[in-house]
VEXMIRO-377438 format. One record per residue (C-alpha): residue in one letter; x, y, z. Coordinates in nm, 2 decimals, decimal comma, padded with zeros to 4 digits. Layout:
% residues N
+------+--------+--------+--------+
! code !      x !      y !      z !
+------+--------+--------+--------+
!    a !      X !      Y !      Z !
...
+------+--------+--------+--------+
% end
This chain:
% residues 411
+------+--------+--------+--------+
! code !      x !      y !      z !
+------+--------+--------+--------+
!    m ! -10,06 !  04,53 !  22,94 !
!    s ! -10,19 !  04,24 !  23,14 !
!    g ! -10,52 !  04,25 !  23,33 !
!    d ! -10,35 !  04,07 !  23,61 !
!    a ! -10,07 !  04,32 !  23,64 !
!    p ! -10,06 !  04,54 !  23,95 !
!    v ! -10,09 !  04,92 !  23,96 !
!    v ! -09,73 !  05,04 !  24,00 !
!    v ! -09,67 !  05,34 !  24,21 !
!    v ! -09,33 !  05,51 !  24,17 !
!    g ! -09,22 !  05,67 !  24,50 !
!    a ! -09,29 !  05,57 !  24,86 !
!    g ! -09,33 !  05,92 !  24,99 !
!    l ! -09,66 !  06,02 !  25,16 !
!    a ! -09,83 !  06,08 !  24,83 !
!    g ! -09,73 !  05,74 !  24,68 !
!    l ! -09,82 !  05,55 !  25,00 !
!    a ! -10,15 !  05,72 !  25,04 !
!    c ! -10,23 !  05,63 !  24,68 !
!    a ! -10,12 !  05,27 !  24,73 !
!    v ! -10,32 !  05,23 !  25,05 !
!    e ! -10,64 !  05,36 !  24,89 !
!    l ! -10,60 !  05,13 !  24,59 !
!    s ! -10,53 !  04,83 !  24,81 !
!    l ! -10,84 !  04,90 !  25,02 !
!    k ! -11,04 !  04,90 !  24,70 !
!    g ! -10,91 !  04,55 !  24,61 !
!    r ! -10,64 !  04,65 !  24,36 !
!    s ! -10,30 !  04,48 !  24,36 !
!    v ! -10,03 !  04,74 !  24,41 !
!    v ! -09,65 !  04,75 !  24,38 !
!    v ! -09,46 !  05,05 !  24,52 !
!    l ! -09,11 !  05,12 !  24,38 !
!    e ! -08,88 !  05,33 !  24,60 !
!    a ! -08,53 !  05,42 !  24,49 !
!    s ! -08,40 !  05,48 !  24,85 !
!    d ! -08,35 !  05,24 !  25,14 !
!    a ! -08,67 !  05,33 !  25,33 !
!    v ! -09,01 !  05,47 !  25,28 !
!    g ! -09,10 !  05,83 !  25,36 !
!    g ! -08,95 !  06,05 !  25,09 !
!    r ! -08,90 !  06,39 !  25,25 !
!    a ! -09,08 !  06,28 !  25,56 !
!    r ! -08,81 !  06,05 !  25,70 !
!    t ! -08,64 !  06,02 !  26,04 !
!    d ! -08,29 !  05,89 !  26,10 !
!    v ! -08,16 !  05,76 !  26,43 !
!    v ! -07,81 !  05,89 !  26,52 !
!    d ! -07,65 !  05,81 !  26,85 !
!    g ! -08,00 !  05,76 !  27,00 !
!    f ! -08,13 !  06,09 !  26,87 !
!    r ! -08,42 !  06,10 !  26,62 !
!    l ! -08,34 !  06,34 !  26,34 !
!    d ! -08,62 !  06,44 !  26,10 !
!    r ! -08,49 !  06,52 !  25,76 !
!    g ! -08,55 !  06,89 !  25,80 !
!    f ! -08,77 !  07,05 !  26,06 !
!    q ! -09,13 !  06,95 !  26,00 !
!    v ! -09,45 !  06,94 !  26,19 !
!    l ! -09,79 !  06,78 !  26,13 !
!    l ! -10,09 !  07,01 !  26,17 !
!    t ! -10,35 !  06,79 !  26,34 !
!    a ! -10,64 !  06,99 !  26,19 !
!    y ! -10,55 !  06,88 !  25,84 !
!    p ! -10,87 !  06,71 !  25,72 !
!    e ! -10,69 !  06,47 !  25,49 !
!    a ! -10,44 !  06,37 !  25,76 !
!    q ! -10,74 !  06,29 !  25,99 !
!    r ! -10,89 !  06,08 !  25,72 !
!    t ! -10,58 !  05,90 !  25,61 !
!    l ! -10,36 !  05,86 !  25,92 !
!    d ! -10,44 !  05,70 !  26,26 !
!    l ! -10,33 !  06,01 !  26,46 !
!    p ! -10,36 !  05,86 !  26,81 !
!    a ! -10,14 !  05,57 !  26,71 !
!    l ! -09,86 !  05,81 !  26,61 !
!    g ! -09,83 !  05,92 !  26,98 !
!    l ! -09,83 !  06,29 !  26,88 !
!    r ! -09,65 !  06,55 !  27,09 !
!    a ! -09,75 !  06,91 !  27,04 !
!    f ! -09,57 !  07,24 !  27,04 !
!    h ! -09,73 !  07,51 !  27,26 !
!    p ! -09,93 !  07,76 !  27,04 !
!    g ! -09,73 !  08,07 !  26,95 !
!    a ! -09,36 !  08,13 !  26,95 !
!    l ! -09,06 !  08,30 !  27,13 !
!    v ! -08,93 !  08,58 !  26,92 !
!    r ! -08,57 !  08,69 !  26,95 !
!    l ! -08,56 !  09,07 !  26,93 !
!    g ! -08,34 !  09,33 !  27,07 !
!    g ! -08,12 !  09,07 !  27,24 !
!    r ! -08,42 !  08,93 !  27,43 !
!    f ! -08,69 !  08,66 !  27,39 !
!    h ! -09,05 !  08,77 !  27,37 !
!    r ! -09,34 !  08,53 !  27,39 !
!    v ! -09,62 !  08,56 !  27,13 !
!    v ! -09,91 !  08,32 !  27,19 !
!    d ! -10,27 !  08,27 !  27,06 !
!    p ! -10,47 !  08,47 !  27,32 !
!    w ! -10,79 !  08,26 !  27,25 !
!    r ! -10,62 !  07,93 !  27,32 !
!    k ! -10,37 !  08,04 !  27,60 !
!    p ! -10,54 !  08,35 !  27,75 !
!    l ! -10,33 !  08,37 !  28,07 !
!    s ! -10,00 !  08,34 !  27,88 !
!    a ! -10,12 !  08,61 !  27,64 !
!    l ! -10,17 !  08,86 !  27,92 !
!    a ! -09,80 !  08,84 !  28,00 !
!    g ! -09,71 !  08,92 !  27,64 !
!    l ! -09,94 !  09,23 !  27,60 !
!    f ! -09,65 !  09,47 !  27,62 !
!    s ! -09,40 !  09,28 !  27,41 !
!    p ! -09,24 !  09,48 !  27,12 !
!    v ! -09,37 !  09,21 !  26,87 !
!    g ! -09,66 !  09,40 !  26,72 !
!    s ! -09,90 !  09,65 !  26,87 !
!    f ! -10,23 !  09,63 !  27,05 !
!    g ! -10,40 !  09,69 !  26,72 !
!    d ! -10,20 !  09,40 !  26,57 !
!    k ! -10,34 !  09,16 !  26,83 !
!    w ! -10,69 !  09,26 !  26,75 !
!    l ! -10,62 !  09,21 !  26,38 !
!    v ! -10,50 !  08,86 !  26,46 !
!    r ! -10,83 !  08,80 !  26,62 !
!    a ! -11,02 !  08,92 !  26,31 !
!    l ! -10,79 !  08,71 !  26,09 !
!    r ! -10,85 !  08,40 !  26,30 !
!    a ! -11,23 !  08,45 !  26,28 !
!    q ! -11,23 !  08,51 !  25,91 !
!    t ! -11,02 !  08,22 !  25,82 !
!    r ! -11,23 !  07,98 !  26,04 !
!    a ! -11,56 !  08,08 !  25,87 !
!    g ! -11,71 !  07,83 !  25,64 !
!    a ! -11,55 !  07,51 !  25,52 !
!    p ! -11,17 !  07,48 !  25,51 !
!    d ! -11,16 !  07,45 !  25,13 !
!    d ! -11,34 !  07,79 !  25,10 !
!    a ! -10,99 !  07,94 !  25,13 !
!    w ! -10,90 !  07,82 !  24,77 !
!    r ! -11,18 !  08,03 !  24,62 !
!    r ! -11,10 !  08,36 !  24,80 !
!    a ! -10,95 !  08,66 !  24,63 !
!    e ! -10,57 !  08,60 !  24,60 !
!    t ! -10,25 !  08,80 !  24,64 !
!    t ! -09,92 !  08,72 !  24,79 !
!    t ! -09,91 !  08,67 !  25,17 !
!    a ! -09,71 !  08,99 !  25,22 !
!    e ! -09,97 !  09,19 !  25,03 !
!    a ! -10,25 !  09,03 !  25,22 !
!    l ! -10,10 !  09,11 !  25,56 !
!    d ! -10,03 !  09,47 !  25,45 !
!    a ! -10,39 !  09,51 !  25,32 !
!    r ! -10,53 !  09,38 !  25,65 !
!    g ! -10,34 !  09,66 !  25,83 !
!    f ! -10,08 !  09,47 !  26,02 !
!    s ! -09,79 !  09,69 !  26,13 !
!    s ! -09,45 !  09,65 !  25,97 !
!    s ! -09,31 !  09,54 !  26,31 !
!    m ! -09,56 !  09,26 !  26,33 !
!    i ! -09,49 !  09,14 !  25,98 !
!    e ! -09,11 !  09,17 !  26,01 !
!    r ! -09,08 !  09,03 !  26,36 !
!    f ! -09,35 !  08,75 !  26,36 !
!    f ! -09,51 !  08,67 !  26,03 !
!    r ! -09,19 !  08,68 !  25,82 !
!    p ! -08,99 !  08,44 !  26,04 !
!    f ! -09,29 !  08,22 !  26,14 !
!    f ! -09,44 !  08,17 !  25,80 !
!    g ! -09,10 !  08,20 !  25,63 !
!    g ! -09,03 !  07,88 !  25,82 !
!    v ! -09,36 !  07,73 !  25,70 !
!    f ! -09,32 !  07,83 !  25,33 !
!    l ! -08,94 !  07,83 !  25,33 !
!    e ! -08,92 !  08,18 !  25,20 !
!    r ! -08,91 !  08,51 !  25,40 !
!    d ! -09,04 !  08,73 !  25,12 !
!    l ! -09,39 !  08,59 !  25,19 !
!    a ! -09,44 !  08,57 !  24,81 !
!    t ! -09,65 !  08,25 !  24,87 !
!    s ! -10,03 !  08,26 !  24,78 !
!    s ! -10,25 !  08,43 !  25,04 !
!    r ! -10,49 !  08,14 !  24,99 !
!    l ! -10,23 !  07,90 !  25,13 !
!    f ! -10,15 !  08,14 !  25,41 !
!    e ! -10,51 !  08,17 !  25,51 !
!    y ! -10,57 !  07,79 !  25,49 !
!    t ! -10,26 !  07,72 !  25,70 !
!    f ! -10,34 !  07,99 !  25,95 !
!    r ! -10,68 !  07,82 !  26,00 !
!    m ! -10,51 !  07,48 !  26,05 !
!    f ! -10,27 !  07,63 !  26,32 !
!    s ! -10,58 !  07,79 !  26,49 !
!    e ! -10,79 !  07,48 !  26,50 !
!    g ! -10,54 !  07,21 !  26,59 !
!    d ! -10,19 !  07,15 !  26,72 !
!    a ! -09,85 !  07,16 !  26,55 !
!    a ! -09,72 !  06,82 !  26,65 !
!    v ! -09,46 !  06,55 !  26,58 !
!    p ! -09,50 !  06,17 !  26,62 !
!    a ! -09,32 !  06,04 !  26,93 !
!    l ! -09,08 !  05,84 !  26,71 !
!    g ! -09,03 !  06,10 !  26,44 !
!    m ! -09,20 !  06,23 !  26,13 !
!    g ! -09,10 !  05,91 !  25,95 !
!    e ! -09,37 !  05,72 !  26,15 !
!    m ! -09,64 !  05,86 !  25,92 !
!    a ! -09,50 !  05,67 !  25,62 !
!    r ! -09,42 !  05,36 !  25,83 !
!    q ! -09,79 !  05,36 !  25,94 !
!    l ! -09,91 !  05,38 !  25,58 !
!    a ! -09,67 !  05,12 !  25,45 !
!    s ! -09,78 !  04,88 !  25,73 !
!    r ! -10,13 !  04,87 !  25,58 !
!    l ! -10,01 !  04,73 !  25,25 !
!    p ! -09,98 !  04,35 !  25,19 !
!    a ! -09,63 !  04,21 !  25,26 !
!    g ! -09,39 !  04,26 !  24,97 !
!    s ! -09,58 !  04,55 !  24,82 !
!    v ! -09,30 !  04,79 !  24,86 !
!    r ! -08,97 !  04,74 !  24,68 !
!    l ! -08,68 !  04,94 !  24,82 !
!    g ! -08,37 !  05,02 !  24,62 !
!    a ! -08,57 !  05,01 !  24,30 !
!    h ! -08,46 !  05,31 !  24,09 !
!    v ! -08,70 !  05,39 !  23,80 !
!    a ! -08,54 !  05,49 !  23,47 !
!    a ! -08,85 !  05,51 !  23,25 !
!    v ! -09,23 !  05,48 !  23,26 !
!    s ! -09,50 !  05,41 !  23,01 !
!    e ! -09,86 !  05,31 !  23,03 !
!    g ! -09,80 !  04,94 !  23,05 !
!    r ! -09,45 !  04,92 !  23,20 !
!    v ! -09,19 !  05,06 !  23,43 !
!    t ! -08,83 !  05,01 !  23,36 !
!    l ! -08,57 !  05,01 !  23,64 !
!    s ! -08,22 !  05,15 !  23,60 !
!    n ! -08,08 !  04,80 !  23,59 !
!    g ! -08,30 !  04,73 !  23,28 !
!    e ! -08,56 !  04,52 !  23,46 !
!    p ! -08,91 !  04,57 !  23,33 !
!    v ! -09,21 !  04,58 !  23,57 !
!    a ! -09,55 !  04,51 !  23,41 !
!    a ! -09,82 !  04,75 !  23,51 !
!    a ! -10,20 !  04,77 !  23,46 !
!    s ! -10,16 !  05,15 !  23,54 !
!    v ! -09,86 !  05,36 !  23,66 !
!    v ! -09,87 !  05,64 !  23,91 !
!    v ! -09,56 !  05,86 !  23,94 !
!    a ! -09,56 !  06,00 !  24,29 !
!    t ! -09,21 !  06,14 !  24,32 !
!    e ! -09,09 !  06,49 !  24,40 !
!    a ! -09,14 !  06,75 !  24,13 !
!    a ! -08,80 !  06,73 !  23,95 !
!    e ! -08,81 !  06,35 !  23,91 !
!    a ! -09,17 !  06,36 !  23,80 !
!    k ! -09,07 !  06,62 !  23,54 !
!    a ! -08,79 !  06,40 !  23,41 !
!    l ! -09,00 !  06,08 !  23,40 !
!    l ! -09,31 !  06,23 !  23,25 !
!    r ! -09,19 !  06,53 !  23,06 !
!    i ! -09,45 !  06,75 !  23,21 !
!    p ! -09,40 !  07,10 !  23,36 !
!    t ! -09,38 !  07,11 !  23,74 !
!    r ! -09,33 !  07,37 !  24,01 !
!    e ! -08,98 !  07,47 !  24,12 !
!    s ! -08,89 !  07,38 !  24,48 !
!    r ! -08,73 !  07,57 !  24,77 !
!    a ! -08,43 !  07,45 !  24,96 !
!    v ! -08,37 !  07,45 !  25,34 !
!    s ! -08,10 !  07,33 !  25,57 !
!    c ! -08,14 !  07,18 !  25,92 !
!    v ! -07,85 !  07,16 !  26,17 !
!    y ! -07,89 !  06,93 !  26,47 !
!    f ! -07,70 !  06,97 !  26,79 !
!    d ! -07,68 !  06,75 !  27,11 !
!    a ! -07,70 !  06,98 !  27,41 !
!    e ! -07,65 !  06,89 !  27,77 !
!    t ! -07,93 !  07,12 !  27,88 !
!    d ! -08,24 !  07,26 !  27,72 !
!    p ! -08,17 !  07,62 !  27,62 !
!    v ! -08,54 !  07,71 !  27,57 !
!    g ! -08,71 !  07,52 !  27,86 !
!    q ! -09,05 !  07,48 !  27,69 !
!    p ! -09,20 !  07,33 !  27,37 !
!    l ! -09,20 !  07,65 !  27,17 !
!    l ! -09,07 !  07,75 !  26,83 !
!    v ! -08,80 !  08,02 !  26,86 !
!    l ! -08,80 !  08,28 !  26,58 !
!    n ! -08,53 !  08,51 !  26,47 !
!    g ! -08,71 !  08,85 !  26,47 !
!    e ! -08,38 !  09,05 !  26,45 !
!    g ! -08,38 !  09,08 !  26,07 !
!    r ! -08,02 !  08,97 !  26,05 !
!    g ! -07,82 !  08,64 !  26,07 !
!    i ! -07,88 !  08,32 !  25,89 !
!    v ! -08,09 !  08,13 !  26,15 !
!    n ! -08,46 !  08,15 !  26,08 !
!    h ! -08,59 !  07,94 !  26,37 !
!    l ! -08,49 !  07,70 !  26,63 !
!    a ! -08,67 !  07,43 !  26,83 !
!    v ! -08,57 !  07,19 !  27,11 !
!    m ! -08,73 !  06,88 !  26,97 !
!    s ! -08,68 !  06,68 !  27,29 !
!    a ! -08,88 !  06,94 !  27,48 !
!    v ! -09,17 !  06,86 !  27,25 !
!    a ! -09,12 !  06,48 !  27,23 !
!    p ! -08,87 !  06,35 !  27,49 !
!    t ! -08,83 !  06,03 !  27,28 !
!    y ! -08,63 !  06,24 !  27,03 !
!    a ! -08,33 !  06,23 !  27,25 !
!    p ! -08,16 !  06,00 !  27,50 !
!    r ! -08,24 !  06,05 !  27,86 !
!    g ! -08,06 !  06,35 !  28,00 !
!    r ! -07,98 !  06,51 !  27,66 !
!    s ! -08,15 !  06,78 !  27,45 !
!    l ! -08,19 !  06,78 !  27,07 !
!    v ! -08,17 !  07,12 !  26,92 !
!    s ! -08,29 !  07,17 !  26,56 !
!    v ! -08,18 !  07,49 !  26,38 !
!    s ! -08,33 !  07,58 !  26,04 !
!    v ! -08,15 !  07,80 !  25,78 !
!    l ! -08,34 !  07,90 !  25,46 !
!    a ! -08,19 !  07,92 !  25,11 !
!    p ! -07,97 !  08,07 !  24,97 !
!    h ! -07,75 !  08,01 !  25,28 !
!    v ! -07,55 !  07,69 !  25,30 !
!    p ! -07,48 !  07,68 !  25,67 !
!    d ! -07,13 !  07,64 !  25,82 !
!    v ! -07,17 !  07,47 !  26,15 !
!    e ! -06,94 !  07,71 !  26,33 !
!    v ! -07,12 !  08,02 !  26,18 !
!    v ! -07,45 !  07,88 !  26,31 !
!    r ! -07,29 !  07,81 !  26,65 !
!    e ! -07,14 !  08,16 !  26,67 !
!    e ! -07,48 !  08,32 !  26,59 !
!    l ! -07,65 !  08,10 !  26,86 !
!    r ! -07,38 !  08,19 !  27,11 !
!    g ! -07,52 !  08,54 !  27,09 !
!    w ! -07,86 !  08,39 !  27,19 !
!    y ! -07,77 !  08,14 !  27,46 !
!    g ! -07,41 !  08,23 !  27,57 !
!    d ! -07,10 !  08,01 !  27,60 !
!    a ! -07,30 !  07,69 !  27,67 !
!    v ! -07,35 !  07,67 !  27,29 !
!    s ! -06,97 !  07,60 !  27,25 !
!    g ! -07,03 !  07,27 !  27,42 !
!    w ! -07,31 !  07,16 !  27,18 !
!    r ! -07,21 !  06,86 !  26,98 !
!    h ! -07,29 !  06,88 !  26,61 !
!    l ! -07,49 !  06,57 !  26,51 !
!    r ! -07,57 !  06,62 !  26,15 !
!    t ! -07,66 !  06,88 !  25,89 !
!    y ! -07,93 !  06,81 !  25,63 !
!    r ! -07,94 !  07,02 !  25,31 !
!    i ! -08,27 !  06,95 !  25,14 !
!    a ! -08,25 !  07,10 !  24,79 !
!    a ! -08,62 !  07,02 !  24,70 !
!    a ! -08,78 !  07,06 !  25,04 !
!    l ! -09,11 !  07,23 !  24,93 !
!    p ! -09,26 !  07,33 !  24,60 !
!    v ! -09,31 !  07,70 !  24,54 !
!    f ! -09,67 !  07,83 !  24,55 !
!    p ! -09,71 !  08,19 !  24,43 !
!    p ! -10,03 !  08,33 !  24,30 !
!    p ! -10,23 !  08,26 !  24,09 !
!    t ! -10,33 !  07,91 !  24,21 !
!    s ! -10,60 !  07,67 !  24,11 !
!    v ! -10,65 !  07,43 !  24,40 !
!    a ! -11,03 !  07,46 !  24,37 !
!    t ! -11,00 !  07,31 !  24,02 !
!    p ! -10,67 !  07,12 !  24,03 !
!    p ! -10,52 !  06,95 !  23,72 !
!    s ! -10,63 !  06,59 !  23,67 !
!    p ! -10,39 !  06,33 !  23,80 !
!    r ! -10,46 !  06,14 !  23,47 !
!    l ! -10,21 !  06,21 !  23,20 !
!    a ! -10,30 !  05,92 !  22,97 !
!    p ! -10,55 !  05,63 !  22,99 !
!    h ! -10,32 !  05,44 !  23,23 !
!    l ! -10,06 !  05,69 !  23,34 !
!    f ! -10,11 !  05,91 !  23,64 !
!    v ! -09,92 !  06,16 !  23,86 !
!    a ! -09,94 !  06,25 !  24,23 !
!    g ! -09,75 !  06,47 !  24,47 !
!    d ! -09,78 !  06,79 !  24,67 !
!    h ! -09,63 !  06,97 !  24,37 !
!    r ! -09,96 !  06,89 !  24,19 !
!    l ! -10,19 !  07,03 !  24,46 !
!    v ! -10,07 !  07,21 !  24,78 !
!    p ! -09,71 !  07,21 !  24,91 !
!    s ! -09,77 !  07,04 !  25,25 !
!    i ! -09,82 !  06,70 !  25,41 !
!    e ! -10,19 !  06,76 !  25,36 !
!    g ! -10,14 !  06,82 !  24,99 !
!    a ! -09,93 !  06,51 !  24,95 !
!    l ! -10,19 !  06,28 !  25,12 !
!    r ! -10,48 !  06,43 !  24,93 !
!    s ! -10,30 !  06,42 !  24,60 !
!    g ! -10,23 !  06,05 !  24,65 !
!    r ! -10,59 !  05,97 !  24,72 !
!    l ! -10,71 !  06,17 !  24,42 !
!    a ! -10,47 !  05,98 !  24,20 !
!    a ! -10,60 !  05,65 !  24,34 !
!    e ! -10,96 !  05,76 !  24,27 !
!    a ! -10,86 !  05,85 !  23,91 !
!    v ! -10,70 !  05,51 !  23,86 !
!    l ! -11,02 !  05,34 !  23,98 !
!    e ! -11,24 !  05,55 !  23,77 !
!    a ! -11,03 !  05,47 !  23,46 !
!    r ! -11,06 !  05,11 !  23,54 !
!    r ! -11,44 !  05,14 !  23,55 !
+------+--------+--------+--------+
% end
């Protein structure tokens, strides 16, 4: 192991890039090895016929502390969803909004069948409780599943089934709401204090921004790593890469294979994109399936949020289907025809993404307040949202913590 060798980061997703940027800012030489043809990992954007297709429906919560610390949010040209959602129920759409951020809109929804008057007051109490203290206090609270926490708070079954299950089912990629109540409360606070937004040019711009801060030539694309050790990384073509330290910042399954460590399982999701002549929603709101049947969990017209996602005069419709369903485009189209009528027949299918490892599972018990050390051996480290919290925030923070561990080991 040469003292002049760089720190080698395996993986150019958000965790790996955040780690590399932090190390570079502290004067360390860094090489990032990425197996694919672009940076970003799960947060990538493809351009297809002038449409910007994120690899799965994703949003950035602007209240995330680590995102504020790591990213130049104004430079991303963020475009925000309106707070709340439209819920499909009983063959109609009902608007549910945050009454403390959009009070006039909330008045119009007082008599919607999505929850009771009591539920709306319980939301107010939940909002106040989750916003008390520091954000990280959430990781030290009593913990159950999200479903058990909502039930214990007294929310009605209709509110849970028609709003929380499809909304946070889309966030956690599971409708059983078996995810830790700590993550639910932390995420609820983030939704309450900031916007759910997308960069004007797609979610992939976050990774592009981070990579642009590294010295030219720091990122090697098409570099598939076959093995790692403390002083060397070996590529699949047999090429050795000398390393002062190695940080494995891949998704969970690959980290498990390279490092032989236990990791969390991951949830799958599918995203179907359509090109529509007209916007079926007419406003930048998430549309939830509150009917309790069908395979569509939620829908969003991305071009209504960020017009740059679609060519002028066209609308980009994103449809999310949770595992275990593998969507057939015509089945999805037929279900949406029941929502929006025969116009759906004219929607052109652009692409379907099936992301097998979209988000690590996060059931209780959790230990975010005292996370495992990124350091596995004197000069071998690991990063990724599977090590901390399954989210953009978790990936960015995990990358920084790994960089700090590398620097501390060096000292």
